[in-house]
DRENDO-1510 file (C-alpha; in Angstrom, 1 decimal, always signed):
<recs>
REC; n; res; u; v; w
REC; 1; MET; +114.5; +124.8; +111.6 .
REC; 2; HIS; +115.6; +123.1; +108.4 .
REC; 3; VAL; +115.5; +125.4; +105.4 .
REC; 4; ILE; +115.2; +122.9; +102.5 .
REC; 5; THR; +116.9; +124.6; +99.6 .
REC; 6; LEU; +117.5; +123.2; +96.1 .
REC; 7; VAL; +120.8; +124.2; +94.7 .
REC; 8; HIS; +121.2; +123.9; +91.0 .
REC; 9; SER; +124.6; +124.7; +89.7 .
REC; 10; ASP; +127.7; +123.4; +88.2 .
REC; 11; PRO; +129.1; +120.7; +90.6 .
REC; 12; ARG; +132.3; +122.9; +91.1 .
REC; 13; ASN; +130.1; +125.5; +92.9 .
REC; 14; PHE; +128.7; +123.1; +95.5 .
REC; 15; LYS; +131.8; +123.1; +97.8 .
REC; 16; PRO; +132.2; +126.8; +97.7 .
REC; 17; PHE; +128.5; +127.3; +98.5 .
REC; 18; GLU; +128.9; +124.9; +101.5 .
REC; 19; GLU; +131.9; +126.8; +102.7 .
REC; 20; TRP; +130.3; +130.1; +102.4 .
REC; 21; ILE; +127.2; +128.9; +104.3 .
REC; 22; ASN; +129.2; +127.3; +107.0 .
REC; 23; SER; +131.3; +130.6; +107.5 .
REC; 24; ARG; +128.3; +132.7; +108.0 .
REC; 25; ASP; +127.2; +133.9; +111.6 .
REC; 26; TYR; +123.6; +135.1; +112.2 .
REC; 27; GLY; +123.9; +134.9; +116.0 .
REC; 28; SER; +124.1; +131.2; +115.5 .
REC; 29; ARG; +126.0; +129.4; +112.8 .
REC; 30; PRO; +124.1; +127.8; +109.9 .
REC; 31; PHE; +125.4; +124.6; +108.3 .
REC; 32; CYS; +124.7; +122.6; +105.3 .
REC; 33; ARG; +123.2; +119.2; +105.1 .
REC; 34; GLU; +122.0; +117.5; +101.9 .
REC; 35; PHE; +119.9; +114.8; +100.5 .
REC; 36; ARG; +121.7; +113.0; +97.8 .
REC; 37; LEU; +121.0; +109.7; +96.1 .
REC; 38; TYR; +123.9; +107.5; +95.3 .
REC; 39; ASP; +123.8; +104.4; +92.9 .
REC; 40; ILE; +126.2; +102.0; +94.2 .
REC; 41; ALA; +127.0; +99.4; +91.7 .
REC; 42; ILE; +128.2; +96.0; +93.0 .
REC; 43; GLN; +127.8; +92.3; +92.1 .
REC; 44; LYS; +124.9; +90.9; +93.9 .
REC; 45; LYS; +126.9; +88.1; +95.5 .
REC; 46; HIS; +129.0; +90.9; +97.3 .
REC; 47; LEU; +125.9; +92.8; +98.4 .
REC; 48; PRO; +126.0; +91.4; +102.0 .
REC; 49; LYS; +129.6; +92.6; +102.5 .
REC; 50; LEU; +128.7; +96.1; +101.3 .
REC; 51; LEU; +125.6; +96.2; +103.7 .
REC; 52; GLU; +127.7; +95.0; +106.7 .
REC; 53; ASP; +130.0; +98.2; +106.0 .
REC; 54; LEU; +127.0; +100.6; +105.3 .
REC; 55; LYS; +125.4; +99.4; +108.6 .
REC; 56; TRP; +128.0; +101.5; +110.5 .
REC; 57; TYR; +126.2; +104.6; +109.2 .
REC; 58; TYR; +122.6; +103.4; +108.9 .
REC; 59; LYS; +120.0; +105.1; +110.6 .
REC; 60; SER; +116.6; +103.6; +110.4 .
REC; 61; SER; +115.0; +106.5; +112.4 .
REC; 62; MET; +116.5; +109.3; +110.2 .
REC; 63; VAL; +117.7; +111.2; +113.3 .
REC; 64; ALA; +117.9; +114.6; +111.6 .
REC; 65; ALA; +114.3; +114.9; +110.9 .
REC; 66; TYR; +113.0; +114.1; +114.5 .
REC; 67; GLY; +109.2; +114.6; +114.3 .
REC; 68; LYS; +108.9; +114.6; +110.4 .
REC; 69; ASN; +110.1; +111.0; +110.1 .
REC; 70; HIS; +106.7; +109.8; +109.1 .
REC; 71; TRP; +106.6; +112.1; +106.2 .
REC; 72; ILE; +110.1; +111.2; +105.1 .
REC; 73; LYS; +109.2; +107.5; +105.3 .
REC; 74; LYS; +106.2; +108.2; +103.1 .
REC; 75; LEU; +108.4; +110.0; +100.5 .
REC; 76; ILE; +110.8; +107.1; +100.7 .
REC; 77; ASN; +108.1; +104.6; +100.1 .
REC; 78; PHE; +106.8; +106.7; +97.3 .
REC; 79; ILE; +110.3; +106.9; +95.7 .
REC; 80; ILE; +110.7; +103.0; +96.2 .
REC; 81; ARG; +107.3; +102.4; +94.3 .
REC; 82; ILE; +108.1; +104.9; +91.5 .
REC; 83; MET; +111.5; +103.5; +90.8 .
REC; 84; LYS; +110.4; +99.9; +91.3 .
REC; 85; LEU; +113.0; +99.0; +93.6 .
REC; 86; GLU; +113.8; +95.7; +95.1 .
REC; 87; PRO; +113.8; +95.8; +99.0 .
REC; 88; ILE; +117.2; +95.6; +100.6 .
REC; 89; ASP; +117.0; +94.3; +104.2 .
REC; 90; ILE; +119.9; +95.9; +106.0 .
REC; 91; ASP; +118.5; +95.0; +109.4 .
REC; 92; SER; +119.3; +91.4; +108.8 .
REC; 93; VAL; +123.0; +91.9; +108.4 .
REC; 94; GLU; +125.5; +92.5; +111.2 .
REC; 95; LYS; +128.0; +95.3; +111.1 .
REC; 96; THR; +131.6; +94.6; +109.9 .
REC; 97; PRO; +133.6; +93.8; +113.1 .
REC; 98; LYS; +135.3; +97.1; +114.1 .
REC; 99; ARG; +138.8; +95.6; +113.7 .
REC; 100; TRP; +138.2; +95.0; +110.0 .
REC; 101; PHE; +136.1; +98.1; +109.3 .
REC; 102; GLU; +137.6; +101.2; +107.7 .
REC; 103; PRO; +135.7; +104.2; +108.4 .
REC; 104; ILE; +135.0; +107.3; +106.4 .
REC; 105; LYS; +138.0; +109.9; +106.6 .
REC; 106; LEU; +136.0; +112.9; +107.3 .
REC; 107; ASP; +137.3; +116.4; +107.2 .
REC; 108; PRO; +138.1; +117.5; +110.7 .
REC; 109; LYS; +136.5; +120.9; +110.2 .
REC; 110; ILE; +132.9; +119.5; +109.3 .
REC; 111; CYS; +130.1; +117.9; +111.3 .
REC; 112; HIS; +131.2; +114.2; +112.0 .
REC; 113; ALA; +128.0; +112.6; +111.1 .
REC; 114; VAL; +127.0; +110.5; +108.0 .
REC; 115; TYR; +123.5; +108.9; +108.0 .
REC; 116; LEU; +122.4; +106.7; +105.4 .
REC; 117; TYR; +119.2; +104.7; +104.4 .
REC; 118; PRO; +119.4; +102.2; +101.6 .
REC; 119; LEU; +116.2; +102.5; +99.5 .
REC; 120; GLY; +116.4; +99.4; +97.6 .
REC; 121; GLY; +118.1; +98.0; +94.5 .
REC; 122; PHE; +117.4; +97.1; +90.9 .
REC; 123; PRO; +119.0; +94.4; +88.8 .
REC; 124; ASP; +121.7; +95.4; +86.2 .
REC; 125; LYS; +122.6; +93.8; +83.1 .
REC; 126; ILE; +125.6; +91.4; +82.9 .
REC; 127; ASP; +128.8; +93.2; +83.1 .
REC; 128; LYS; +131.7; +93.0; +80.6 .
REC; 129; THR; +133.5; +90.3; +82.7 .
REC; 130; GLY; +130.3; +88.1; +82.5 .
REC; 131; HIS; +129.5; +88.5; +86.3 .
REC; 132; GLU; +126.0; +89.4; +87.2 .
REC; 133; SER; +125.7; +92.5; +89.2 .
REC; 134; ILE; +122.9; +94.0; +91.2 .
</recs>
């Protein structure tokens, strides 16, 4: 079972909350996962290189949700429409070759999984160096 819980606090309290949940034992150990949106700013001309690296962690099926994927996809499509995001086609790029890829340095005490799903992008104003960014 997934217990979806909104935690609203000072950011310094998030790590202690995660550590606390992960230390509990109720006959089985619960563990935290979270939904978090990141805004990754990059110049549009470098977007393909970013997508090649992100593809290592891309999961189009959103594996953690199993049978609820259709509801999550509806929510994602709703967010894309509301935020008026331009589509990002990560399926069209190949992964960065393994010999050039630098993986995330995950803490050895935590679950070794990172799944991501790029929702889309939106144009940014010209940055201070005069280069257009996404």
